[in-house]
C-alpha positions, 0 to 999 in steps of 0.5 A: 390720953386725949382722942386724936384725928388723924388725916391722911392723904390719898395718891392722886391714882386714888384721888381720881378714881370713881366715888361710890355712894357712901356706905357703913364701911366707906363713910369716912373715905373721901376729902373732908375741910376742917373749919372752927371745929367743923368738918365737910365733906368736899360735896358741901362745900358747894353749898357754903361761902368760900370766905367763911364756910357758913352755909350759903342763902338764897334770894328769890327775888334777885335769883341768886346766893349770898352769904349772910356773914359777910354780906356779899353775893356768891353768883355774878351778874349773869348778863349786863342787860338783865333787868333782875341782876341790874336792880340788885343792890350792892350789898344782900343785906340791902334786900329786906324781903331776903335778909332776916 
């Protein structure tokens, strides 16, 4: 007999309720995303790429998050007059310091 995972969708009323910190009893409640045999909670997704779901990296030099796998910046330029953003290369792989 094979093992199966079952996921149930919550109603709107239950989804909009206040969430409590995870405890032993409620640790499996919440919104999850399943991708490439990995299960991530919705809260984790803020630090993951929206395209490939891999963890984001941070560039100290350009003060921005980027995805190494997609080779794209995940933060917009803050201000057209910002010197840091103006000197940022088109792709993160062009940053020799951060992209290793």
